[in-house]
VOMAR-280384 format. One record per residue (C-alpha): y, x, z. Coordinates in nm, 3 decimals. Layout:
        c2        c1        c3
         Y         X         Z
...
***
This chain:
        c2        c1        c3
    -1.712     2.880    -1.081
    -1.924     2.693    -1.401
    -2.296     2.804    -1.270
    -2.150     2.635    -0.896
    -2.041     2.314    -1.052
    -2.441     2.247    -1.262
    -2.619     2.340    -0.897
    -2.408     1.997    -0.767
    -2.481     1.808    -1.067
    -2.861     1.907    -1.067
    -2.857     1.806    -0.711
    -2.700     1.420    -0.737
    -2.946     1.393    -1.033
    -3.261     1.472    -0.855
    -3.159     1.294    -0.552
    -3.114     1.001    -0.788
    -3.411     1.025    -0.972
    -3.502     0.675    -0.926
    -3.419     0.351    -1.039
    -3.057     0.331    -0.926
    -3.144    -0.034    -0.843
    -3.486     0.026    -0.638
    -3.265     0.274    -0.413
    -2.966     0.056    -0.396
    -3.246    -0.231    -0.264
    -3.399     0.030    -0.015
    -3.130     0.128     0.114
    -3.036    -0.158     0.307
    -3.386    -0.096     0.499
    -3.275     0.240     0.626
    -3.196     0.208     0.993
    -3.244     0.455     1.330
    -3.581     0.383     1.322
    -3.716     0.461     0.998
    -3.525     0.830     1.067
    -3.691     0.931     1.348
    -4.021     0.917     1.096
    -3.824     1.220     0.952
    -4.035     1.561     1.051
    -3.905     1.835     1.363
    -3.903     2.116     0.982
    -3.647     1.766     0.842
    -3.467     1.787     1.150
    -3.428     2.146     1.202
    -3.281     2.173     0.864
    -3.020     1.888     0.895
    -2.907     2.099     1.212
    -2.894     2.393     1.012
    -2.665     2.203     0.780
    -2.436     2.069     1.033
    -2.377     2.396     1.157
    -2.254     2.494     0.782
    -2.072     2.262     0.771
    -1.883     2.343     1.043
    -1.862     2.698     0.949
    -1.757     2.579     0.626
    -1.443     2.407     0.727
    -1.338     2.720     0.956
    -1.419     2.951     0.608
    -1.024     3.012     0.474
    -1.187     3.294     0.182
    -1.236     3.181    -0.152
    -1.576     3.377    -0.213
    -1.714     3.249     0.133
    -1.646     2.925     0.090
    -1.828     2.949    -0.249
    -2.124     3.109    -0.053
    -2.119     2.843     0.247
    -2.158     2.581    -0.088
    -2.452     2.766    -0.233
    -2.624     2.741     0.069
    -2.538     2.377     0.163
    -2.686     2.353    -0.204
    -3.029     2.524    -0.104
    -3.066     2.311     0.207
    -3.011     2.056     0.029
    -3.279     2.121    -0.223
    -3.524     2.175     0.110
    -3.452     1.891     0.264
    -3.510     1.646    -0.068
    -3.867     1.789    -0.150
    -3.954     1.795     0.232
    -3.846     1.408     0.239
    -3.981     1.312    -0.080
    -4.392     1.412     0.051
    -4.453     1.107     0.158
    -4.525     0.828    -0.071
    -4.417     0.584     0.238
    -4.111     0.733     0.305
    -4.027     0.820    -0.034
    -3.755     0.548    -0.118
    -3.596     0.584     0.234
    -3.608     0.963     0.169
    -3.414     0.922    -0.169
    -3.149     0.641    -0.020
    -3.059     0.977     0.294
    -3.059     1.220     0.087
    -2.824     1.001    -0.161
    -2.574     0.935     0.183
    -2.683     1.325     0.292
    -2.520     1.504    -0.045
    -2.222     1.187    -0.047
    -2.133     1.312     0.310
    -2.164     1.707     0.209
    -1.925     1.671    -0.121
    -1.710     1.453     0.106
    -1.602     1.762     0.260
    -1.517     1.979    -0.073
    -1.190     1.933    -0.227
    -1.215     1.830    -0.593
    -1.099     2.177    -0.717
    -1.401     2.289    -0.595
    -1.698     2.080    -0.787
    -1.719     1.838    -1.001
    -1.948     1.497    -0.943
    -2.196     1.333    -1.165
    -1.887     1.080    -1.241
    -1.631     1.335    -1.346
    -1.893     1.419    -1.599
    -1.876     1.200    -1.935
    -2.117     1.158    -2.198
    -2.008     1.490    -2.410
    -2.045     1.721    -2.092
    -1.625     1.743    -2.042
    -1.444     1.738    -1.691
    -1.177     1.417    -1.756
    -0.808     1.471    -1.682
    -0.770     1.286    -1.354
    -0.967     1.266    -1.086
    -0.991     0.932    -0.907
    -0.868     0.841    -0.598
    -1.034     0.639    -0.338
    -1.116     0.673    -0.004
    -1.389     0.876     0.186
    -1.624     0.582     0.374
    -1.779     0.829     0.588
    -1.465     1.020     0.703
    -1.289     0.671     0.936
    -1.110     0.865     1.302
    -0.929     0.772     1.524
    -0.506     0.684     1.393
    -0.193     0.591     1.568
     0.003     0.266     1.610
     0.382     0.270     1.445
     0.464     0.419     1.753
     0.234     0.683     1.754
    -0.016     0.547     2.045
    -0.354     0.628     1.964
    -0.523     0.336     1.773
    -0.939     0.279     1.615
    -0.986     0.074     1.360
    -1.308     0.171     1.196
    -1.650    -0.071     1.156
    -1.887    -0.009     1.355
    -2.111     0.145     1.108
    -1.992     0.393     0.871
    -1.952     0.186     0.549
    -2.112     0.491     0.338
    -2.391     0.407     0.488
    -2.387     0.046     0.345
    -2.509    -0.067    -0.065
    -2.273    -0.113    -0.261
    -2.195    -0.322    -0.569
    -1.976    -0.328    -0.824
    -1.739    -0.575    -0.880
    -1.793    -0.909    -1.094
    -1.498    -1.145    -1.204
    -1.603    -1.461    -1.100
    -1.795    -1.693    -1.316
    -1.583    -1.840    -1.579
    -1.756    -2.157    -1.446
    -1.553    -2.151    -1.090
    -1.314    -2.416    -1.068
    -0.894    -2.245    -1.084
    -0.827    -2.177    -0.686
    -0.448    -2.322    -0.659
    -0.180    -2.172    -0.452
     0.048    -2.326    -0.257
     0.356    -2.300    -0.036
     0.293    -2.295     0.291
     0.547    -2.561     0.362
     0.406    -2.797     0.143
     0.081    -2.833     0.233
    -0.084    -3.196     0.378
    -0.233    -3.241     0.694
    -0.604    -3.204     0.609
    -0.614    -2.905     0.449
    -0.459    -2.795     0.768
    -0.737    -2.876     0.911
    -0.918    -2.730     0.716
    -0.760    -2.405     0.712
    -0.767    -2.446     1.106
    -1.156    -2.449     1.089
    -1.211    -2.172     0.897
    -1.013    -1.948     1.088
    -1.170    -2.065     1.373
    -1.519    -1.980     1.252
    -1.394    -1.640     1.151
    -1.271    -1.596     1.474
    -1.591    -1.708     1.631
    -1.832    -1.423     1.455
    -1.934    -1.113     1.596
    -1.760    -0.832     1.504
    -2.037    -0.644     1.302
    -1.972    -0.905     1.093
    -1.700    -0.746     0.813
    -1.659    -1.090     0.761
    -1.525    -1.146     1.132
    -1.109    -1.180     1.151
    -1.048    -0.864     1.368
    -1.270    -0.690     1.115
    -1.048    -0.877     0.820
    -0.748    -0.765     1.002
    -0.830    -0.398     1.086
    -0.859    -0.365     0.742
    -0.511    -0.314     0.701
    -0.497    -0.119     1.016
    -0.744     0.151     0.830
    -0.614     0.180     0.527
    -0.230     0.167     0.628
    -0.254     0.421     0.960
    -0.424     0.710     0.801
    -0.831     0.654     0.954
    -0.975     0.755     0.629
    -0.935     1.079     0.377
    -0.969     1.074     0.064
    -1.279     1.136    -0.138
    -1.324     1.490    -0.238
    -1.018     1.562    -0.018
    -0.897     1.605     0.282
    -0.575     1.471     0.207
    -0.520     1.147     0.370
    -0.492     0.777     0.194
    -0.254     0.586     0.287
    -0.144     0.203     0.081
     0.209     0.184     0.121
     0.545     0.264    -0.038
     0.392     0.398    -0.365
     0.256     0.209    -0.702
    -0.097     0.081    -0.468
     0.095    -0.154    -0.258
     0.077    -0.459    -0.481
    -0.309    -0.444    -0.609
    -0.413    -0.371    -0.280
    -0.305    -0.619    -0.068
    -0.391    -0.846    -0.390
    -0.755    -0.754    -0.331
    -0.726    -0.771     0.025
    -0.617    -1.112     0.000
    -0.893    -1.254    -0.324
    -1.152    -1.191    -0.077
    -0.999    -1.322     0.233
    -0.952    -1.626     0.084
    -1.332    -1.635    -0.061
    -1.442    -1.530     0.263
    -1.232    -1.821     0.424
    -1.377    -2.099     0.140
    -1.760    -1.980     0.242
    -1.707    -2.028     0.556
    -1.678    -2.417     0.519
    -1.826    -2.462     0.206
    -1.593    -2.558    -0.005
    -1.515    -2.310    -0.326
    -1.137    -2.468    -0.429
    -1.040    -2.331    -0.120
    -0.681    -2.175    -0.150
    -0.460    -2.028     0.077
    -0.106    -2.071     0.041
     0.144    -1.864     0.041
     0.491    -1.818     0.265
     0.789    -1.935    -0.010
     1.061    -1.759     0.170
     1.213    -1.668    -0.169
     1.309    -2.093    -0.175
     1.550    -2.240     0.017
     1.282    -2.520     0.176
     1.073    -2.235     0.237
     1.297    -2.011     0.462
     1.111    -2.143     0.796
     0.845    -2.011     0.942
     0.617    -2.309     0.784
     0.533    -2.574     1.099
     0.129    -2.477     1.004
     0.157    -2.206     1.153
     0.282    -2.303     1.473
    -0.061    -2.510     1.590
    -0.432    -2.447     1.668
    -0.609    -2.117     1.524
    -0.281    -2.058     1.277
    -0.055    -1.967     1.619
     0.026    -1.620     1.686
     0.180    -1.555     2.050
     0.296    -1.258     1.999
     0.570    -1.356     1.683
     0.965    -1.335     1.790
     1.024    -1.684     1.973
     1.420    -1.658     1.906
     1.350    -1.685     1.504
     1.070    -2.002     1.517
     1.223    -2.261     1.332
     1.508    -2.425     1.269
     1.556    -2.057     1.245
     1.645    -1.981     0.884
     1.438    -1.600     0.805
     1.638    -1.350     0.754
     1.524    -1.129     0.439
     1.736    -0.846     0.500
     1.673    -0.797     0.861
     1.693    -0.456     1.014
     1.607    -0.513     1.423
     1.949    -0.696     1.473
     2.087    -1.060     1.436
     2.386    -1.084     1.223
     2.419    -1.463     1.378
     2.481    -1.608     1.012
     2.483    -1.982     1.004
     2.192    -2.167     0.766
     2.393    -2.185     0.456
     2.526    -1.821     0.461
     2.140    -1.692     0.591
     2.030    -1.921     0.259
     2.297    -1.801     0.035
     2.296    -1.452     0.126
     1.888    -1.424     0.117
     1.920    -1.616    -0.301
     2.165    -1.289    -0.321
     1.962    -1.045    -0.231
     1.625    -1.182    -0.381
     1.800    -1.145    -0.749
     1.908    -0.799    -0.644
     1.546    -0.712    -0.573
     1.359    -0.917    -0.832
     1.611    -0.868    -1.119
     1.964    -0.625    -1.158
     1.776    -0.323    -0.889
     1.400    -0.369    -1.089
     1.430    -0.321    -1.421
     1.173    -0.045    -1.462
     0.839    -0.051    -1.374
     0.824     0.221    -1.126
     1.166     0.089    -0.940
     0.947    -0.213    -0.852
     0.605    -0.094    -0.813
     0.670     0.214    -0.630
     0.599     0.594    -0.746
     0.255     0.724    -0.865
     0.047     0.821    -0.597
    -0.288     1.045    -0.679
    -0.575     1.178    -0.532
    -0.467     1.542    -0.372
    -0.230     1.690    -0.210
    -0.049     1.749    -0.543
    -0.051     1.353    -0.630
     0.117     1.236    -0.313
     0.450     1.083    -0.335
     0.700     0.881    -0.107
     0.886     0.593    -0.267
     0.815     0.203    -0.232
     0.969    -0.086    -0.491
     1.229    -0.310    -0.448
     1.023    -0.599    -0.328
     0.753    -0.388    -0.021
     1.125    -0.201     0.058
     1.261    -0.521     0.155
     1.199    -0.822     0.207
     0.823    -0.729     0.268
     0.908    -0.501     0.579
     1.215    -0.694     0.695
     1.022    -0.987     0.699
     0.705    -0.805     0.908
     0.975    -0.672     1.170
     1.150    -1.053     1.183
     0.793    -1.190     1.219
     0.736    -0.946     1.530
     0.784    -1.020     1.884
     1.068    -0.833     1.994
     0.895    -0.823     2.336
     0.656    -0.560     2.208
     0.697    -0.224     2.188
     0.622    -0.216     1.817
     0.757    -0.563     1.707
     0.334    -0.664     1.701
     0.167    -0.839     1.580
     0.400    -0.879     1.248
     0.579    -0.597     1.323
     0.355    -0.313     1.292
     0.127    -0.149     1.064
    -0.166    -0.192     1.281
    -0.163    -0.504     1.422
     0.017    -0.733     1.109
    -0.260    -0.889     0.998
    -0.395    -1.031     1.314
    -0.129    -1.286     1.287
    -0.302    -1.574     1.022
     0.102    -1.567     0.878
     0.054    -1.222     0.815
    -0.182    -1.326     0.474
     0.112    -1.621     0.346
     0.379    -1.323     0.323
     0.151    -1.123     0.078
    -0.027    -1.389    -0.120
     0.420    -1.490    -0.246
     0.446    -1.103    -0.261
     0.110    -1.115    -0.486
     0.309    -1.475    -0.671
     0.618    -1.224    -0.708
     0.447    -0.952    -0.863
     0.338    -1.205    -1.117
     0.691    -1.357    -1.177
     0.873    -0.972    -1.193
     0.609    -0.999    -1.488
     0.653    -1.295    -1.661
     1.040    -1.201    -1.634
     0.990    -0.897    -1.812
     0.841    -1.078    -2.105
     0.466    -0.890    -1.933
     0.588    -0.530    -2.084
     0.554    -0.371    -1.770
     0.174    -0.359    -1.739
     0.071     0.042    -1.601
    -0.175     0.258    -1.868
    -0.211     0.536    -1.607
    -0.549     0.602    -1.546
    -0.523     0.721    -1.259
    -0.354     0.407    -1.166
    -0.605     0.175    -1.329
    -0.914     0.356    -1.206
    -0.796     0.415    -0.842
    -1.100     0.275    -0.605
    -1.114     0.057    -0.286
    -1.418    -0.068    -0.067
    -1.367    -0.419     0.062
    -1.667    -0.672     0.198
    -1.699    -1.009    -0.019
    -1.824    -1.335     0.147
    -2.141    -1.260     0.127
    -2.068    -0.963     0.324
    -2.150    -0.669     0.065
    -1.919    -0.411     0.014
    -1.763    -0.444    -0.310
    -1.641    -0.150    -0.513
    -1.295    -0.228    -0.659
    -1.047    -0.050    -0.923
    -0.719    -0.140    -0.955
    -0.740    -0.240    -1.308
    -0.999    -0.551    -1.203
    -0.696    -0.684    -1.053
    -0.457    -0.674    -1.254
    -0.470    -0.999    -1.455
    -0.495    -1.277    -1.183
    -0.600    -1.508    -1.385
    -0.967    -1.319    -1.400
    -0.949    -1.349    -1.093
    -0.951    -1.755    -1.098
    -0.639    -1.824    -0.856
    -0.240    -1.929    -0.938
    -0.042    -2.020    -0.783
     0.124    -2.404    -0.770
     0.504    -2.358    -1.015
     0.802    -2.341    -0.778
     1.144    -2.301    -0.919
     1.284    -1.902    -0.840
     1.635    -2.058    -0.698
     1.751    -1.662    -0.708
     1.759    -1.641    -1.057
     2.102    -1.786    -1.106
     2.170    -1.625    -0.731
     2.400    -1.256    -0.958
     2.634    -1.197    -0.653
     3.054    -1.179    -0.766
     3.223    -0.894    -0.702
     3.396    -0.903    -0.342
     3.716    -0.812    -0.533
     3.826    -0.821    -0.838
     3.738    -0.495    -1.044
     4.083    -0.387    -1.113
     4.185    -0.387    -0.800
     3.904    -0.241    -0.644
     3.955     0.071    -0.869
     4.333     0.072    -0.793
     4.225     0.094    -0.464
     3.942     0.397    -0.508
     4.183     0.560    -0.686
     4.404     0.652    -0.399
     4.039     0.770    -0.175
     4.024     1.091    -0.115
     3.726     1.304    -0.307
     3.554     1.596    -0.123
     3.205     1.640    -0.149
     2.995     1.576     0.163
     2.716     1.781     0.040
     2.932     2.074     0.018
     2.777     2.250     0.247
     2.405     2.126     0.194
     2.214     1.835     0.310
     2.389     1.562     0.555
     2.295     1.416     0.848
     2.280     0.985     0.800
     2.416     0.937     1.165
     2.801     0.807     0.951
     2.881     0.613     0.655
     2.859     0.843     0.343
     3.081     0.854     0.055
     3.008     1.034    -0.242
     3.210     1.001    -0.583
     2.968     1.045    -0.881
     3.017     1.186    -1.245
     2.845     0.947    -1.507
     2.655     1.166    -1.800
     2.667     0.841    -2.019
     2.943     0.598    -2.105
     3.015     0.325    -2.323
     2.588     0.287    -2.394
     2.477     0.035    -2.645
     2.289    -0.279    -2.512
     1.943    -0.132    -2.677
     2.033     0.198    -2.485
     2.041     0.014    -2.167
     1.726    -0.146    -2.228
     1.541     0.156    -2.324
     1.719     0.374    -2.037
     1.796     0.237    -1.694
     2.084     0.390    -1.514
     1.980     0.495    -1.185
     2.133     0.608    -0.809
     1.918     0.876    -0.685
     1.956     0.890    -0.348
     1.685     1.282    -0.274
     1.618     1.514    -0.013
     1.578     1.177     0.276
     1.437     1.366     0.581
     1.299     1.186     0.858
     1.249     1.408     1.151
     1.023     1.141     1.405
     0.784     0.840     1.244
     1.071     0.605     1.297
     1.186     0.264     1.183
     1.487     0.414     0.966
     1.722     0.157     0.704
     2.043     0.231     0.476
     2.205     0.060     0.218
     2.345     0.223    -0.080
     2.719     0.068    -0.206
     2.909     0.130    -0.596
     3.259     0.118    -0.569
     3.265    -0.077    -0.201
     3.648    -0.050    -0.066
     3.553    -0.209     0.261
     3.125    -0.184     0.308
     3.195    -0.274     0.651
     3.285    -0.644     0.524
     2.960    -0.730     0.277
     2.645    -0.684     0.205
     2.373    -0.794    -0.039
     2.609    -1.126    -0.086
     2.845    -0.884    -0.277
     2.789    -0.737    -0.599
     2.887    -0.359    -0.469
     2.552    -0.384    -0.320
     2.300    -0.175    -0.454
     2.019    -0.211    -0.283
     1.852    -0.042     0.070
     1.642     0.239     0.174
     1.415     0.078     0.441
     1.131     0.330     0.622
     0.864     0.153     0.855
     0.710     0.409     1.124
     0.359     0.418     0.997
     0.124     0.694     1.189
    -0.022     0.851     1.013
    -0.092     1.214     1.170
    -0.418     1.244     1.324
    -0.668     1.375     1.141
    -1.047     1.402     1.117
    -1.000     1.828     1.074
    -0.756     2.033     1.174
    -0.778     2.170     0.846
    -0.729     1.806     0.646
    -0.372     1.708     0.503
    -0.066     1.456     0.641
     0.153     1.483     0.365
     0.512     1.492     0.482
     0.776     1.519     0.285
     1.131     1.387     0.154
     1.109     1.097     0.077
     1.335     1.001    -0.214
     1.511     0.663    -0.279
     1.565     0.487    -0.669
     1.823     0.217    -0.761
     1.911    -0.009    -1.078
     2.283     0.030    -1.137
     2.333    -0.076    -1.473
     2.368    -0.475    -1.478
     2.577    -0.397    -1.141
     2.816    -0.114    -1.361
     2.843    -0.463    -1.559
     2.960    -0.721    -1.309
     3.217    -0.447    -1.185
     3.385    -0.415    -1.491
     3.239    -0.004    -1.488
     3.005    -0.003    -1.749
     3.247     0.285    -1.932
     3.389     0.490    -1.602
     3.338     0.850    -1.640
     3.309     0.864    -1.273
     3.209     0.604    -0.970
     3.205     0.588    -0.618
     2.874     0.561    -0.407
     2.860     0.450    -0.054
     2.557     0.510     0.237
     2.566     0.297     0.528
     2.296     0.375     0.845
     2.205     0.036     0.955
     2.150     0.041     1.364
     2.226     0.338     1.464
     1.864     0.419     1.282
     2.010     0.740     1.087
     2.102     0.917     1.365
     1.729     1.115     1.285
     1.783     1.158     0.906
     1.963     1.414     0.683
     2.001     1.371     0.284
     2.022     1.622     0.071
     2.241     1.455    -0.191
     2.271     1.139    -0.442
     2.311     1.233    -0.814
     2.269     0.972    -1.132
     1.970     0.955    -1.327
     1.794     0.743    -1.643
     1.483     0.584    -1.649
     1.291     0.495    -1.910
***
């Protein structure tokens, strides 16, 4: 195995033997015309190579796979020698071989070979494998409801020259993002002009509006495989959610500014967590900001429902605002005391690195507002309500700008002590076009500190900080009522279908914890083994010590959190051997502060209630509920 790795490393070194800058310069000039200059001998070798690639994908025995890999290496040597015989084609040939080499290696699992980037100066393979998309693997995917969609760029991005991300020059002015409901007429006219120009660009220009929208489609519907793996790549429902969206709105903002020649241009943010901003902003009702694929019943003066579950709850303006604020407190404060609870689960490279556990804000209000804005007349509530079409609505960028702002707010609330130091997260890599149409290699570590990106948010009051919910009943009365409840284990015979409300009495391993112990470890409810048999929308709520959960919601302290599953459509594969990571998911929610407010902090047991919403639990089963402690 060591010798096989050395062969691949040697091939990489040979194909990159010219100076890297020279290769990048010449790379852009390689087109279909220059390809025709290759000799018949080279064409024959390419045909053999493709035949071997196809054969490789069908090989299952490890020994045969290694033989095929050696054979590919020998063919690549021949290609390199043949291409480099003509000095006038030398630079183009190097570029071609480099692309071909990348394509070949992209077919192999990361456990089968080592790249040059995998080896440090001491010749030691690092302990982590970088998660990144395989740019040569873009393929058809599915909409949320299973309809085929194709979001891929006109030509594979693997054929484009790539530059590494650089922070904006220190001399650049700081772009200040303002609340969308507070911008003036001049700003709206400027933004409309930028969108109009963006729409008019040809589709083969990566700055084109639909190309920008399709970036979200590609990464959210499983159109890319992972680099060096046959696992599909997704950016939702994990710790990649916040940084990936920060990247795309960062570049989108810079493209808009460059199109109108305004280096100060900044995106607005939809301040839906503030009472004054809990409406679709007026600026999105006119000109280029209009999207006809919205729910007309949710246009102003309708207050946004941050807890939306496809059903209208009929709350008045005051009650809806009050519920929204209490819900935001839960999602930003009491339910998100630890990094994983807010950011989502750690999603890493390869089939063993898969996870499905979104953070509080991604579950809702993120998912809820996508559905709330999208049209109720469309099968998947397009545009905003479906992953493949969401970014076609200009309000998508304002929605995610506010989510990006809340990431900063949450870090500030935690005293900036929540930075993830795992290199698997920091080195996760994506490729996005900038305002010069250059394809940029950017890592999560590049966007962790938004101040380095030369943008900021106008200060607004986070009213929800003062909206800590109160118990629906005095805790002493609730405790007496709950004592009379019959204690039956709903999971005694295994998993339980979530077609009706589930109540379970849980023993608490730790009671009478000190303040320091609570700060060190967050007590959490874990709903595990959540199995959704169909790719569909599912929502259920979790309550603690609720006497009557039918008459309360997020405005009550008994509400612990909400689980939301959006349809994802990640099922179409590039090759039949590729992997769709279908696994049971998990739901975690912090309850330390909640228990204090319910005066149950010293109780040995608590009641947890799971309430399916809108009949969506009929295709969902749960293995169980338990209490854990998260550091």
